[in-house]
HTML snippet that shows the backbone in 3Dmol.js (N, CA, C, O; Angstrom):
<script src="https://3Dmol.org/build/3Dmol-min.js"></script>
<div id="view" style="width:600px;height:400px;position:relative"></div>
<script>
const pdb = `
ATOM      1  N   UNK A   1      36.477  78.436 -35.483  1.00  0.00           N
ATOM      2  CA  UNK A   1      35.816  79.393 -34.604  1.00  0.00           C
ATOM      3  C   UNK A   1      36.835  80.477 -34.238  1.00  0.00           C
ATOM      4  O   UNK A   1      37.967  80.169 -33.867  1.00  0.00           O
ATOM      5  N   UNK A   2      36.433  81.722 -34.343  1.00  0.00           N
ATOM      6  CA  UNK A   2      37.350  82.806 -33.992  1.00  0.00           C
ATOM      7  C   UNK A   2      37.123  83.244 -32.542  1.00  0.00           C
ATOM      8  O   UNK A   2      36.211  82.756 -31.874  1.00  0.00           O
ATOM      9  N   UNK A   3      37.953  84.162 -32.067  1.00  0.00           N
ATOM     10  CA  UNK A   3      37.876  84.600 -30.670  1.00  0.00           C
ATOM     11  C   UNK A   3      36.529  85.215 -30.317  1.00  0.00           C
ATOM     12  O   UNK A   3      36.013  84.987 -29.223  1.00  0.00           O
ATOM     13  N   UNK A   4      35.947  86.000 -31.241  1.00  0.00           N
ATOM     14  CA  UNK A   4      34.647  86.625 -30.976  1.00  0.00           C
ATOM     15  C   UNK A   4      33.562  85.575 -30.790  1.00  0.00           C
ATOM     16  O   UNK A   4      32.706  85.711 -29.916  1.00  0.00           O
ATOM     17  N   UNK A   5      33.595  84.518 -31.616  1.00  0.00           N
ATOM     18  CA  UNK A   5      32.602  83.453 -31.496  1.00  0.00           C
ATOM     19  C   UNK A   5      32.774  82.694 -30.187  1.00  0.00           C
ATOM     20  O   UNK A   5      31.788  82.302 -29.564  1.00  0.00           O
ATOM     21  N   UNK A   6      34.032  82.481 -29.762  1.00  0.00           N
ATOM     22  CA  UNK A   6      34.284  81.790 -28.504  1.00  0.00           C
ATOM     23  C   UNK A   6      33.742  82.591 -27.330  1.00  0.00           C
ATOM     24  O   UNK A   6      33.130  82.018 -26.428  1.00  0.00           O
ATOM     25  N   UNK A   7      33.950  83.893 -27.321  1.00  0.00           N
ATOM     26  CA  UNK A   7      33.441  84.757 -26.253  1.00  0.00           C
ATOM     27  C   UNK A   7      31.924  84.724 -26.247  1.00  0.00           C
ATOM     28  O   UNK A   7      31.311  84.636 -25.183  1.00  0.00           O
ATOM     29  N   UNK A   8      31.311  84.793 -27.425  1.00  0.00           N
ATOM     30  CA  UNK A   8      29.851  84.766 -27.528  1.00  0.00           C
ATOM     31  C   UNK A   8      29.305  83.440 -27.011  1.00  0.00           C
ATOM     32  O   UNK A   8      28.323  83.431 -26.269  1.00  0.00           O
ATOM     33  N   UNK A   9      29.926  82.312 -27.389  1.00  0.00           N
ATOM     34  CA  UNK A   9      29.493  81.005 -26.902  1.00  0.00           C
ATOM     35  C   UNK A   9      29.639  80.915 -25.391  1.00  0.00           C
ATOM     36  O   UNK A   9      28.765  80.384 -24.708  1.00  0.00           O
ATOM     37  N   UNK A  10      30.742  81.434 -24.873  1.00  0.00           N
ATOM     38  CA  UNK A  10      31.005  81.428 -23.445  1.00  0.00           C
ATOM     39  C   UNK A  10      29.933  82.221 -22.708  1.00  0.00           C
ATOM     40  O   UNK A  10      29.435  81.777 -21.673  1.00  0.00           O
ATOM     41  N   UNK A  11      29.576  83.390 -23.232  1.00  0.00           N
ATOM     42  CA  UNK A  11      28.550  84.214 -22.593  1.00  0.00           C
ATOM     43  C   UNK A  11      27.174  83.574 -22.719  1.00  0.00           C
ATOM     44  O   UNK A  11      26.362  83.692 -21.801  1.00  0.00           O
ATOM     45  N   UNK A  12      26.886  82.893 -23.839  1.00  0.00           N
ATOM     46  CA  UNK A  12      25.616  82.186 -23.978  1.00  0.00           C
ATOM     47  C   UNK A  12      25.511  81.082 -22.929  1.00  0.00           C
ATOM     48  O   UNK A  12      24.466  80.905 -22.303  1.00  0.00           O
ATOM     49  N   UNK A  13      26.596  80.347 -22.746  1.00  0.00           N
ATOM     50  CA  UNK A  13      26.612  79.233 -21.802  1.00  0.00           C
ATOM     51  C   UNK A  13      26.429  79.704 -20.363  1.00  0.00           C
ATOM     52  O   UNK A  13      25.744  79.044 -19.581  1.00  0.00           O
ATOM     53  N   UNK A  14      27.030  80.831 -20.006  1.00  0.00           N
ATOM     54  CA  UNK A  14      27.002  81.323 -18.634  1.00  0.00           C
ATOM     55  C   UNK A  14      26.147  82.575 -18.464  1.00  0.00           C
ATOM     56  O   UNK A  14      26.221  83.227 -17.422  1.00  0.00           O
ATOM     57  N   UNK A  15      25.353  82.920 -19.444  1.00  0.00           N
ATOM     58  CA  UNK A  15      24.578  84.154 -19.418  1.00  0.00           C
ATOM     59  C   UNK A  15      23.683  84.317 -18.206  1.00  0.00           C
ATOM     60  O   UNK A  15      23.468  85.437 -17.744  1.00  0.00           O
ATOM     61  N   UNK A  16      23.161  83.226 -17.687  1.00  0.00           N
ATOM     62  CA  UNK A  16      22.279  83.268 -16.518  1.00  0.00           C
ATOM     63  C   UNK A  16      23.042  83.039 -15.219  1.00  0.00           C
ATOM     64  O   UNK A  16      22.448  83.043 -14.141  1.00  0.00           O
ATOM     65  N   UNK A  17      24.344  82.842 -15.314  1.00  0.00           N
ATOM     66  CA  UNK A  17      25.154  82.542 -14.138  1.00  0.00           C
ATOM     67  C   UNK A  17      25.368  83.789 -13.290  1.00  0.00           C
ATOM     68  O   UNK A  17      25.766  84.838 -13.796  1.00  0.00           O
ATOM     69  N   UNK A  18      25.100  83.662 -12.002  1.00  0.00           N
ATOM     70  CA  UNK A  18      25.314  84.754 -11.056  1.00  0.00           C
ATOM     71  C   UNK A  18      26.436  84.368 -10.103  1.00  0.00           C
ATOM     72  O   UNK A  18      26.601  83.198  -9.758  1.00  0.00           O
ATOM     73  N   UNK A  19      27.190  85.352  -9.690  1.00  0.00           N
ATOM     74  CA  UNK A  19      28.241  85.131  -8.705  1.00  0.00           C
ATOM     75  C   UNK A  19      27.594  84.736  -7.376  1.00  0.00           C
ATOM     76  O   UNK A  19      26.657  85.390  -6.920  1.00  0.00           O
ATOM     77  N   UNK A  20      28.090  83.679  -6.766  1.00  0.00           N
ATOM     78  CA  UNK A  20      27.562  83.211  -5.491  1.00  0.00           C
ATOM     79  C   UNK A  20      27.814  84.169  -4.341  1.00  0.00           C
ATOM     80  O   UNK A  20      27.199  84.041  -3.282  1.00  0.00           O
ATOM     81  N   UNK A  21      28.710  85.129  -4.535  1.00  0.00           N
ATOM     82  CA  UNK A  21      29.014  86.096  -3.477  1.00  0.00           C
ATOM     83  C   UNK A  21      28.274  87.415  -3.664  1.00  0.00           C
ATOM     84  O   UNK A  21      27.682  87.934  -2.719  1.00  0.00           O
ATOM     85  N   UNK A  22      28.306  87.963  -4.891  1.00  0.00           N
ATOM     86  CA  UNK A  22      27.746  89.310  -5.100  1.00  0.00           C
ATOM     87  C   UNK A  22      26.491  89.322  -5.980  1.00  0.00           C
ATOM     88  O   UNK A  22      25.859  90.367  -6.133  1.00  0.00           O
ATOM     89  N   UNK A  23      26.129  88.182  -6.554  1.00  0.00           N
ATOM     90  CA  UNK A  23      24.925  88.023  -7.389  1.00  0.00           C
ATOM     91  C   UNK A  23      24.939  88.820  -8.689  1.00  0.00           C
ATOM     92  O   UNK A  23      23.880  89.076  -9.261  1.00  0.00           O
ATOM     93  N   UNK A  24      26.122  89.219  -9.167  1.00  0.00           N
ATOM     94  CA  UNK A  24      26.241  89.920 -10.446  1.00  0.00           C
ATOM     95  C   UNK A  24      26.393  88.883 -11.557  1.00  0.00           C
ATOM     96  O   UNK A  24      27.018  87.842 -11.354  1.00  0.00           O
ATOM     97  N   UNK A  25      25.818  89.166 -12.737  1.00  0.00           N
ATOM     98  CA  UNK A  25      25.879  88.251 -13.876  1.00  0.00           C
ATOM     99  C   UNK A  25      27.296  87.978 -14.350  1.00  0.00           C
ATOM    100  O   UNK A  25      28.214  88.771 -14.143  1.00  0.00           O
ATOM    101  N   UNK A  26      27.441  86.826 -14.993  1.00  0.00           N
ATOM    102  CA  UNK A  26      28.705  86.420 -15.600  1.00  0.00           C
ATOM    103  C   UNK A  26      29.141  87.411 -16.672  1.00  0.00           C
ATOM    104  O   UNK A  26      28.318  87.927 -17.428  1.00  0.00           O
ATOM    105  N   UNK A  27      30.435  87.668 -16.728  1.00  0.00           N
ATOM    106  CA  UNK A  27      31.037  88.473 -17.794  1.00  0.00           C
ATOM    107  C   UNK A  27      32.336  87.785 -18.197  1.00  0.00           C
ATOM    108  O   UNK A  27      33.159  87.452 -17.345  1.00  0.00           O
ATOM    109  N   UNK A  28      32.515  87.575 -19.491  1.00  0.00           N
ATOM    110  CA  UNK A  28      33.668  86.813 -19.970  1.00  0.00           C
ATOM    111  C   UNK A  28      34.993  87.533 -19.790  1.00  0.00           C
ATOM    112  O   UNK A  28      36.050  86.913 -19.908  1.00  0.00           O
ATOM    113  N   UNK A  29      34.958  88.826 -19.507  1.00  0.00           N
ATOM    114  CA  UNK A  29      36.212  89.567 -19.351  1.00  0.00           C
ATOM    115  C   UNK A  29      36.728  89.552 -17.907  1.00  0.00           C
ATOM    116  O   UNK A  29      37.695  90.242 -17.586  1.00  0.00           O
ATOM    117  N   UNK A  30      36.087  88.772 -17.045  1.00  0.00           N
ATOM    118  CA  UNK A  30      36.512  88.661 -15.652  1.00  0.00           C
ATOM    119  C   UNK A  30      36.838  87.205 -15.343  1.00  0.00           C
ATOM    120  O   UNK A  30      36.263  86.294 -15.940  1.00  0.00           O
ATOM    121  N   UNK A  31      37.765  86.987 -14.409  1.00  0.00           N
ATOM    122  CA  UNK A  31      38.095  85.626 -13.988  1.00  0.00           C
ATOM    123  C   UNK A  31      37.028  85.110 -13.028  1.00  0.00           C
ATOM    124  O   UNK A  31      36.655  85.783 -12.067  1.00  0.00           O
ATOM    125  N   UNK A  32      36.549  83.908 -13.307  1.00  0.00           N
ATOM    126  CA  UNK A  32      35.559  83.239 -12.468  1.00  0.00           C
ATOM    127  C   UNK A  32      36.113  81.893 -12.038  1.00  0.00           C
ATOM    128  O   UNK A  32      36.936  81.300 -12.736  1.00  0.00           O
ATOM    129  N   UNK A  33      35.660  81.410 -10.886  1.00  0.00           N
ATOM    130  CA  UNK A  33      36.051  80.088 -10.406  1.00  0.00           C
ATOM    131  C   UNK A  33      34.804  79.396  -9.869  1.00  0.00           C
ATOM    132  O   UNK A  33      33.934  80.032  -9.273  1.00  0.00           O
ATOM    133  N   UNK A  34      34.728  78.090 -10.088  1.00  0.00           N
ATOM    134  CA  UNK A  34      33.551  77.321  -9.678  1.00  0.00           C
ATOM    135  C   UNK A  34      33.885  76.444  -8.478  1.00  0.00           C
ATOM    136  O   UNK A  34      34.922  75.782  -8.451  1.00  0.00           O
ATOM    137  N   UNK A  35      33.009  76.445  -7.497  1.00  0.00           N
ATOM    138  CA  UNK A  35      33.155  75.562  -6.341  1.00  0.00           C
ATOM    139  C   UNK A  35      32.937  74.125  -6.812  1.00  0.00           C
ATOM    140  O   UNK A  35      31.912  73.815  -7.419  1.00  0.00           O
ATOM    141  N   UNK A  36      33.895  73.256  -6.534  1.00  0.00           N
ATOM    142  CA  UNK A  36      33.797  71.866  -6.965  1.00  0.00           C
ATOM    143  C   UNK A  36      32.812  71.057  -6.129  1.00  0.00           C
ATOM    144  O   UNK A  36      32.447  69.947  -6.517  1.00  0.00           O
ATOM    145  N   UNK A  37      32.383  71.582  -5.010  1.00  0.00           N
ATOM    146  CA  UNK A  37      31.415  70.889  -4.160  1.00  0.00           C
ATOM    147  C   UNK A  37      29.984  71.296  -4.531  1.00  0.00           C
ATOM    148  O   UNK A  37      29.163  70.445  -4.874  1.00  0.00           O
ATOM    149  N   UNK A  38      29.690  72.600  -4.459  1.00  0.00           N
ATOM    150  CA  UNK A  38      28.340  73.107  -4.718  1.00  0.00           C
ATOM    151  C   UNK A  38      28.079  73.468  -6.175  1.00  0.00           C
ATOM    152  O   UNK A  38      26.936  73.710  -6.562  1.00  0.00           O
ATOM    153  N   UNK A  39      29.146  73.504  -6.989  1.00  0.00           N
ATOM    154  CA  UNK A  39      29.042  73.903  -8.398  1.00  0.00           C
ATOM    155  C   UNK A  39      28.423  75.297  -8.550  1.00  0.00           C
ATOM    156  O   UNK A  39      27.580  75.527  -9.416  1.00  0.00           O
ATOM    157  N   UNK A  40      28.857  76.206  -7.700  1.00  0.00           N
ATOM    158  CA  UNK A  40      28.443  77.608  -7.746  1.00  0.00           C
ATOM    159  C   UNK A  40      29.630  78.416  -8.242  1.00  0.00           C
ATOM    160  O   UNK A  40      30.762  78.197  -7.810  1.00  0.00           O
ATOM    161  N   UNK A  41      29.368  79.357  -9.155  1.00  0.00           N
ATOM    162  CA  UNK A  41      30.427  80.188  -9.727  1.00  0.00           C
ATOM    163  C   UNK A  41      30.618  81.469  -8.923  1.00  0.00           C
ATOM    164  O   UNK A  41      29.668  82.023  -8.370  1.00  0.00           O
ATOM    165  N   UNK A  42      31.871  81.925  -8.873  1.00  0.00           N
ATOM    166  CA  UNK A  42      32.241  83.141  -8.149  1.00  0.00           C
ATOM    167  C   UNK A  42      33.208  83.963  -8.979  1.00  0.00           C
ATOM    168  O   UNK A  42      34.038  83.414  -9.704  1.00  0.00           O
ATOM    169  N   UNK A  43      33.098  85.295  -8.871  1.00  0.00           N
ATOM    170  CA  UNK A  43      34.162  86.150  -9.400  1.00  0.00           C
ATOM    171  C   UNK A  43      35.411  85.816  -8.589  1.00  0.00           C
ATOM    172  O   UNK A  43      35.332  85.641  -7.374  1.00  0.00           O
ATOM    173  N   UNK A  44      36.542  85.728  -9.243  1.00  0.00           N
ATOM    174  CA  UNK A  44      37.782  85.510  -8.516  1.00  0.00           C
ATOM    175  C   UNK A  44      38.000  86.575  -7.459  1.00  0.00           C
ATOM    176  O   UNK A  44      38.441  86.285  -6.347  1.00  0.00           O
ATOM    177  N   UNK A  45      37.682  87.832  -7.824  1.00  0.00           N
ATOM    178  CA  UNK A  45      37.904  88.940  -6.879  1.00  0.00           C
ATOM    179  C   UNK A  45      37.005  88.827  -5.648  1.00  0.00           C
ATOM    180  O   UNK A  45      37.389  89.271  -4.566  1.00  0.00           O
ATOM    181  N   UNK A  46      35.821  88.243  -5.796  1.00  0.00           N
ATOM    182  CA  UNK A  46      34.906  88.116  -4.656  1.00  0.00           C
ATOM    183  C   UNK A  46      35.397  87.094  -3.628  1.00  0.00           C
ATOM    184  O   UNK A  46      35.103  87.211  -2.438  1.00  0.00           O
ATOM    185  N   UNK A  47      36.152  86.086  -4.098  1.00  0.00           N
ATOM    186  CA  UNK A  47      36.655  85.054  -3.188  1.00  0.00           C
ATOM    187  C   UNK A  47      38.178  85.133  -3.037  1.00  0.00           C
ATOM    188  O   UNK A  47      38.816  84.223  -2.507  1.00  0.00           O
ATOM    189  N   UNK A  48      38.741  86.250  -3.521  1.00  0.00           N
ATOM    190  CA  UNK A  48      40.179  86.532  -3.397  1.00  0.00           C
ATOM    191  C   UNK A  48      41.054  85.434  -3.995  1.00  0.00           C
ATOM    192  O   UNK A  48      42.052  85.021  -3.404  1.00  0.00           O
ATOM    193  N   UNK A  49      40.653  84.966  -5.192  1.00  0.00           N
ATOM    194  CA  UNK A  49      41.439  83.976  -5.931  1.00  0.00           C
ATOM    195  C   UNK A  49      41.809  84.587  -7.276  1.00  0.00           C
ATOM    196  O   UNK A  49      40.942  85.074  -8.002  1.00  0.00           O
ATOM    197  N   UNK A  50      43.085  84.561  -7.603  1.00  0.00           N
ATOM    198  CA  UNK A  50      43.540  85.038  -8.910  1.00  0.00           C
ATOM    199  C   UNK A  50      43.682  83.844  -9.845  1.00  0.00           C
ATOM    200  O   UNK A  50      43.700  82.697  -9.400  1.00  0.00           O
ATOM    201  N   UNK A  51      43.783  84.117 -11.132  1.00  0.00           N
ATOM    202  CA  UNK A  51      44.002  83.051 -12.106  1.00  0.00           C
ATOM    203  C   UNK A  51      45.282  82.297 -11.759  1.00  0.00           C
ATOM    204  O   UNK A  51      45.310  81.067 -11.814  1.00  0.00           O
ATOM    205  N   UNK A  52      46.331  83.017 -11.406  1.00  0.00           N
ATOM    206  CA  UNK A  52      47.606  82.383 -11.055  1.00  0.00           C
ATOM    207  C   UNK A  52      47.450  81.456  -9.845  1.00  0.00           C
ATOM    208  O   UNK A  52      48.008  80.359  -9.824  1.00  0.00           O
ATOM    209  N   UNK A  53      46.694  81.896  -8.843  1.00  0.00           N
ATOM    210  CA  UNK A  53      46.446  81.069  -7.655  1.00  0.00           C
ATOM    211  C   UNK A  53      45.608  79.845  -8.024  1.00  0.00           C
ATOM    212  O   UNK A  53      45.876  78.737  -7.561  1.00  0.00           O
ATOM    213  N   UNK A  54      44.598  80.055  -8.857  1.00  0.00           N
ATOM    214  CA  UNK A  54      43.677  78.981  -9.237  1.00  0.00           C
ATOM    215  C   UNK A  54      44.384  77.848  -9.965  1.00  0.00           C
ATOM    216  O   UNK A  54      43.982  76.690  -9.854  1.00  0.00           O
ATOM    217  N   UNK A  55      45.429  78.173 -10.705  1.00  0.00           N
ATOM    218  CA  UNK A  55      46.161  77.143 -11.445  1.00  0.00           C
ATOM    219  C   UNK A  55      46.797  76.113 -10.519  1.00  0.00           C
ATOM    220  O   UNK A  55      47.140  75.018 -10.965  1.00  0.00           O
ATOM    221  N   UNK A  56      46.961  76.442  -9.238  1.00  0.00           N
ATOM    222  CA  UNK A  56      47.576  75.534  -8.268  1.00  0.00           C
ATOM    223  C   UNK A  56      46.549  74.855  -7.361  1.00  0.00           C
ATOM    224  O   UNK A  56      46.920  74.098  -6.463  1.00  0.00           O
ATOM    225  N   UNK A  57      45.274  75.118  -7.588  1.00  0.00           N
ATOM    226  CA  UNK A  57      44.213  74.532  -6.765  1.00  0.00           C
ATOM    227  C   UNK A  57      43.677  73.296  -7.477  1.00  0.00           C
ATOM    228  O   UNK A  57      43.219  73.378  -8.617  1.00  0.00           O
ATOM    229  N   UNK A  58      43.735  72.148  -6.797  1.00  0.00           N
ATOM    230  CA  UNK A  58      43.229  70.913  -7.405  1.00  0.00           C
ATOM    231  C   UNK A  58      41.712  70.827  -7.292  1.00  0.00           C
ATOM    232  O   UNK A  58      41.034  70.428  -8.239  1.00  0.00           O
ATOM    233  N   UNK A  59      41.185  71.201  -6.135  1.00  0.00           N
ATOM    234  CA  UNK A  59      39.733  71.205  -5.924  1.00  0.00           C
ATOM    235  C   UNK A  59      39.387  72.485  -5.173  1.00  0.00           C
ATOM    236  O   UNK A  59      39.780  72.664  -4.020  1.00  0.00           O
ATOM    237  N   UNK A  60      38.643  73.378  -5.839  1.00  0.00           N
ATOM    238  CA  UNK A  60      38.278  74.641  -5.200  1.00  0.00           C
ATOM    239  C   UNK A  60      37.032  74.460  -4.354  1.00  0.00           C
ATOM    240  O   UNK A  60      36.020  73.937  -4.820  1.00  0.00           O
ATOM    241  N   UNK A  61      37.117  74.899  -3.103  1.00  0.00           N
ATOM    242  CA  UNK A  61      35.975  74.899  -2.194  1.00  0.00           C
ATOM    243  C   UNK A  61      35.664  76.342  -1.843  1.00  0.00           C
ATOM    244  O   UNK A  61      36.536  77.076  -1.379  1.00  0.00           O
ATOM    245  N   UNK A  62      34.427  76.745  -2.063  1.00  0.00           N
ATOM    246  CA  UNK A  62      33.998  78.118  -1.799  1.00  0.00           C
ATOM    247  C   UNK A  62      34.016  78.408  -0.294  1.00  0.00           C
ATOM    248  O   UNK A  62      34.176  77.491   0.511  1.00  0.00           O
ATOM    249  N   UNK A  63      33.854  79.672   0.085  1.00  0.00           N
ATOM    250  CA  UNK A  63      33.844  80.019   1.516  1.00  0.00           C
ATOM    251  C   UNK A  63      32.796  79.239   2.317  1.00  0.00           C
ATOM    252  O   UNK A  63      33.056  78.872   3.463  1.00  0.00           O
ATOM    253  N   UNK A  64      31.631  78.982   1.745  1.00  0.00           N
ATOM    254  CA  UNK A  64      30.592  78.230   2.464  1.00  0.00           C
ATOM    255  C   UNK A  64      31.059  76.805   2.756  1.00  0.00           C
ATOM    256  O   UNK A  64      30.825  76.290   3.849  1.00  0.00           O
ATOM    257  N   UNK A  65      31.713  76.166   1.793  1.00  0.00           N
ATOM    258  CA  UNK A  65      32.236  74.807   1.995  1.00  0.00           C
ATOM    259  C   UNK A  65      33.357  74.809   3.023  1.00  0.00           C
ATOM    260  O   UNK A  65      33.414  73.943   3.896  1.00  0.00           O
ATOM    261  N   UNK A  66      34.237  75.775   2.916  1.00  0.00           N
ATOM    262  CA  UNK A  66      35.370  75.876   3.831  1.00  0.00           C
ATOM    263  C   UNK A  66      34.881  76.093   5.258  1.00  0.00           C
ATOM    264  O   UNK A  66      35.376  75.449   6.183  1.00  0.00           O
ATOM    265  N   UNK A  67      33.919  76.988   5.450  1.00  0.00           N
ATOM    266  CA  UNK A  67      33.380  77.263   6.785  1.00  0.00           C
ATOM    267  C   UNK A  67      32.608  76.072   7.335  1.00  0.00           C
ATOM    268  O   UNK A  67      32.652  75.806   8.536  1.00  0.00           O
ATOM    269  N   UNK A  68      31.906  75.358   6.471  1.00  0.00           N
ATOM    270  CA  UNK A  68      31.126  74.197   6.881  1.00  0.00           C
ATOM    271  C   UNK A  68      32.048  73.114   7.442  1.00  0.00           C
ATOM    272  O   UNK A  68      31.740  72.489   8.457  1.00  0.00           O
ATOM    273  N   UNK A  69      33.173  72.900   6.774  1.00  0.00           N
ATOM    274  CA  UNK A  69      34.131  71.881   7.207  1.00  0.00           C
ATOM    275  C   UNK A  69      34.865  72.288   8.487  1.00  0.00           C
ATOM    276  O   UNK A  69      35.325  71.424   9.234  1.00  0.00           O
ATOM    277  N   UNK A  70      34.976  73.575   8.744  1.00  0.00           N
ATOM    278  CA  UNK A  70      35.710  74.059   9.914  1.00  0.00           C
ATOM    279  C   UNK A  70      34.928  73.836  11.211  1.00  0.00           C
ATOM    280  O   UNK A  70      35.513  73.769  12.292  1.00  0.00           O
ATOM    281  N   UNK A  71      33.611  73.723  11.094  1.00  0.00           N
ATOM    282  CA  UNK A  71      32.777  73.514  12.289  1.00  0.00           C
ATOM    283  C   UNK A  71      32.875  72.065  12.751  1.00  0.00           C
ATOM    284  O   UNK A  71      32.950  71.159  11.921  1.00  0.00           O
ATOM    285  N   UNK A  72      32.875  71.830  14.071  1.00  0.00           N
ATOM    286  CA  UNK A  72      32.944  70.448  14.597  1.00  0.00           C
ATOM    287  C   UNK A  72      31.660  69.687  14.390  1.00  0.00           C
ATOM    288  O   UNK A  72      31.564  68.522  14.776  1.00  0.00           O
TER     289      UNK A  72
END
`;
const viewer = $3Dmol.createViewer("view");
viewer.addModel(pdb, "pdb");
viewer.setStyle({}, {cartoon: {color: "spectrum"}});
viewer.zoomTo();
viewer.render();
</script>
């Protein structure tokens, strides 16, 4: 499989995926991160996570999960 086929497969798999923050469709040329609790995908830029930052996250929790846990 070449790089073009991998990108096409990736877009087919996530073609209907919308960002949980801005509701824009998935694009393979942007960094995305998935909430490990709700399994919702987000643009890295929408949740202020870079690829470099994500490499150090063991379990990503989206803003909704983080805020939910912060409440008593």
